[in-house]
C-alpha positions as CSV (number, residue, x, y, z in Angstrom):
1,M,-105.6,-61.8,265.5
2,I,-103.8,-63.6,262.9
3,E,-103.0,-61.8,259.4
4,I,-102.2,-63.7,256.6
5,S,-101.1,-62.5,252.9
6,A,-102.9,-61.4,250.0
7,S,-101.8,-64.8,248.5
8,E,-103.1,-67.3,251.4
9,A,-106.1,-65.5,250.7
10,A,-106.4,-66.0,247.6
11,E,-105.6,-69.7,247.6
12,R,-108.3,-69.6,251.0
13,L,-111.0,-67.9,249.1
14,G,-110.3,-70.1,245.6
15,V,-109.6,-66.7,244.2
16,S,-106.8,-65.3,242.4
17,R,-104.2,-62.7,244.1
18,Q,-105.2,-59.9,241.5
19,R,-108.9,-60.3,242.6
20,V,-108.4,-60.2,246.5
21,L,-106.3,-56.6,246.0
22,A,-109.0,-55.2,244.2
23,L,-111.4,-56.1,246.6
24,I,-108.8,-54.9,248.9
25,H,-109.0,-51.1,246.7
26,D,-112.5,-52.1,246.6
27,G,-113.0,-51.9,250.6
28,A,-114.7,-55.3,250.5
29,L,-111.6,-56.8,252.3
30,P,-109.9,-54.8,255.0
31,A,-105.8,-54.3,254.9
32,R,-102.9,-53.1,255.9
33,L,-99.6,-52.8,254.0
34,I,-96.8,-54.6,256.1
35,G,-93.5,-53.6,254.4
36,G,-94.9,-53.0,250.9
37,R,-97.6,-56.0,251.4
38,W,-100.7,-56.3,252.0
39,V,-101.9,-58.4,255.2
40,V,-105.8,-59.0,256.1
41,L,-107.4,-60.9,259.2
42,S,-107.8,-64.5,258.5
43,A,-110.9,-64.1,260.3
44,D,-112.0,-61.6,257.9
45,V,-111.1,-64.1,254.6
46,D,-113.4,-66.8,256.2
47,E,-116.2,-63.9,256.5
48,L,-115.9,-63.1,253.1
49,G,-115.6,-66.9,251.9
50,Q,-119.6,-67.7,253.5
51,D,-120.2,-65.2,250.4
52,R,-118.6,-66.9,248.1
53,P,-120.6,-67.7,244.5
54,S,-122.5,-71.1,244.7
55,G,-123.5,-73.3,242.0
56,R,-121.8,-75.0,239.3
57,P,-120.8,-72.6,236.4
58,M,-123.6,-72.5,233.5
59,A,-123.2,-74.5,230.0
60,G,-122.2,-71.6,227.5
61,R,-125.9,-71.4,226.0
62,V,-127.5,-71.5,228.7
63,A,-124.9,-68.3,230.2
64,W,-125.4,-66.5,227.0
65,G,-129.3,-66.8,228.0
66,L,-128.9,-65.3,231.5
67,L,-127.0,-62.2,229.7
68,D,-129.6,-61.7,227.2
69,L,-132.7,-61.8,229.3
70,L,-130.8,-59.4,231.4
71,D,-130.2,-57.3,228.6
72,G,-133.6,-57.0,227.3
73,G,-133.5,-59.9,224.9
74,R,-135.8,-63.1,224.9
75,A,-132.7,-65.7,224.2
76,P,-134.3,-68.0,222.0
77,W,-132.1,-70.5,221.6
78,L,-133.1,-71.7,225.4
79,T,-136.7,-73.5,226.0
80,A,-139.4,-72.1,227.8
81,P,-138.6,-73.7,231.5
82,E,-135.0,-72.6,231.0
83,R,-136.0,-68.7,230.5
84,S,-138.5,-69.4,233.7
85,R,-135.5,-70.9,235.6
86,L,-133.4,-67.9,234.9
87,R,-135.9,-65.3,235.1
88,A,-136.1,-66.9,238.7
89,R,-132.8,-66.9,239.6
90,L,-132.4,-63.2,238.2
91,R,-135.5,-61.9,240.2
92,E,-133.2,-62.7,243.0
93,R,-131.1,-60.0,242.2
94,P,-127.9,-61.8,242.8
95,P,-124.4,-60.1,243.0
96,I,-122.1,-59.6,239.7
97,A,-119.6,-61.9,241.4
98,Q,-122.5,-64.8,241.4
99,I,-123.5,-64.0,237.9
100,G,-119.6,-64.0,237.1
101,H,-119.2,-67.3,238.4
102,W,-122.0,-68.9,236.7
103,A,-121.1,-67.3,233.2
104,R,-117.4,-68.0,233.7
105,R,-117.6,-70.8,231.1
106,R,-119.3,-68.6,228.8
107,N,-116.5,-67.5,226.2
108,E,-113.2,-69.4,224.9
109,V,-110.7,-66.7,225.1
110,L,-107.5,-66.3,223.2
111,W,-104.5,-64.0,224.4
112,L,-102.9,-62.8,221.8
113,R,-100.1,-60.0,220.1
114,G,-99.8,-58.6,216.9
115,H,-98.0,-55.2,215.6
116,P,-99.5,-52.2,217.1
117,S,-101.3,-51.7,213.4
118,A,-103.2,-54.7,213.6
119,L,-105.3,-53.9,216.8
120,P,-107.4,-51.4,215.1
121,R,-108.0,-54.1,211.8
122,L,-108.8,-56.6,214.2
123,L,-111.8,-53.8,216.0
124,A,-112.9,-53.2,211.8
125,F,-112.8,-57.1,211.2
126,E,-116.0,-58.2,209.4
127,G,-118.0,-60.0,212.3
128,A,-116.3,-58.5,215.1
129,V,-117.9,-57.4,217.9
130,P,-116.5,-55.0,220.3
131,A,-116.0,-56.5,224.3
132,G,-115.1,-55.0,227.9
133,A,-113.1,-51.6,228.0
134,S,-113.3,-52.0,223.8
135,A,-116.9,-51.6,223.6
136,P,-118.7,-48.5,222.5
137,G,-119.0,-46.1,225.5
138,Q,-116.4,-47.0,228.0
139,D,-114.3,-44.2,229.6
140,I,-111.4,-46.7,230.5
141,V,-110.2,-47.9,226.7
142,D,-106.8,-48.7,227.0
143,P,-105.7,-47.6,223.1
144,G,-102.3,-50.2,223.5
145,Q,-105.0,-53.4,223.4
146,V,-108.5,-54.1,221.8
147,E,-111.0,-56.9,222.8
148,V,-113.5,-58.3,220.4
149,Y,-116.0,-61.3,220.1
150,L,-115.7,-63.1,216.9
151,R,-117.6,-66.6,215.8
152,K,-115.6,-69.5,216.0
153,D,-115.5,-70.0,211.9
154,V,-114.4,-66.4,211.7
155,A,-111.8,-66.3,214.7
156,A,-109.0,-68.6,212.3
157,G,-109.3,-66.5,209.6
158,A,-108.7,-63.3,211.3
159,I,-105.9,-64.4,213.8
160,R,-103.8,-65.8,210.7
161,K,-104.9,-62.7,208.3
162,L,-103.6,-60.6,211.0
163,A,-100.3,-62.3,212.3
164,L,-101.7,-62.8,215.9
165,R,-100.0,-65.3,217.7
166,P,-100.9,-66.7,221.3
167,V,-98.5,-65.2,224.3
168,P,-99.3,-65.0,228.3
169,R,-102.0,-62.8,229.4
170,R,-100.0,-60.4,230.7
171,E,-97.8,-60.0,227.1
172,A,-101.7,-59.9,225.1
173,N,-102.5,-56.7,223.0
174,A,-105.6,-58.9,221.4
175,V,-107.9,-60.4,223.2
176,V,-110.5,-62.4,221.5
177,K,-113.6,-63.8,222.7
178,V,-115.5,-67.2,221.2
179,P,-118.8,-66.9,222.6
180,R,-119.6,-70.9,223.1
181,E,-122.4,-72.7,221.5
182,V,-124.3,-69.8,220.5
183,W,-124.1,-66.5,218.5
184,P,-125.6,-64.4,220.9
185,F,-125.2,-60.8,219.3
186,D,-128.0,-59.3,217.0
187,D,-126.0,-55.8,217.2
188,G,-123.7,-55.2,220.5
189,P,-122.9,-56.8,223.9
190,G,-125.4,-55.2,226.4
191,R,-124.6,-53.8,229.7
192,A,-124.7,-57.3,231.2
193,A,-122.2,-58.9,228.7
194,V,-119.8,-55.8,229.0
195,A,-119.8,-56.0,232.6
196,L,-118.9,-59.2,232.8
197,D,-116.3,-58.5,230.3
198,L,-114.9,-56.0,232.6
199,W,-115.5,-58.0,235.7
200,D,-113.0,-60.7,234.0
201,A,-110.3,-58.0,234.0
202,S,-110.2,-57.8,238.0
203,D,-108.5,-54.8,238.1
204,E,-110.3,-52.0,240.0
205,R,-111.4,-49.8,237.8
206,S,-112.9,-52.5,235.3
207,C,-114.0,-54.2,238.6
208,R,-116.0,-50.7,239.9
209,T,-117.3,-49.9,236.4
210,A,-118.8,-53.5,235.9
211,R,-121.0,-53.1,239.1
212,R,-122.2,-50.1,237.6
213,L,-123.4,-51.6,234.6
214,Y,-124.6,-55.0,236.2
215,S,-127.1,-52.5,238.6
216,S,-128.2,-50.6,235.8
217,A,-128.9,-53.4,233.4
218,L,-130.6,-55.0,236.6
219,D,-132.8,-52.1,237.7
220,A,-133.6,-51.5,233.9
221,R,-135.2,-55.0,233.6
222,F,-136.1,-56.1,237.1
223,P,-136.5,-52.9,239.9
224,A,-135.8,-53.9,243.4
225,H,-138.8,-51.9,244.3
226,E,-141.2,-53.6,241.8
227,E,-143.0,-57.3,241.7
228,G,-143.3,-58.6,238.4
229,E,-141.8,-60.5,235.2
230,L,-138.4,-59.5,233.2
């Protein structure tokens, strides 16, 4: 049996090493520690790779339409045929990894850093919609980081006014997400949108919460034991 490192597994699967570690901690990929490093069986990685998400990522407006339909909205910016196709996909109850793949181009993501006093001001900024762990009702809030959605025409002004500067992801304490092509929020983000925010975070706890939120959104709109329209 051939064992490979987590980094090699990530390269083979086409994902980040952090995602591989999340799969290990979730029990989705068996592994063992050798000298403080995780190793996995090459055959297990190949088997997991067979279940990788398929299809092209969706355009921003279509991805947001998918999430809006899942959250009980009508996605009015889509055409009737587009809505019908997305409903058909959701009836198949795809896993969150597939939804995350389809919707991965839905936002422009800005990784920023500012003075700690700027963080609550960003959350309270006019037009800001709390995202991910900063969304209402989440129990994994990191007081040292905030995450918000802003319209494209508002984001630059907010960043300038709060003196936020671009930094690498690992150094960011503020994350601004600008939805591509449409503004999908009448109020705050629904369960599906928050689930994908957390899924993108990749850490074990966020991914576990993401699966729970996504499952509850899917069950509410299309229960597994029923046949019917979303």
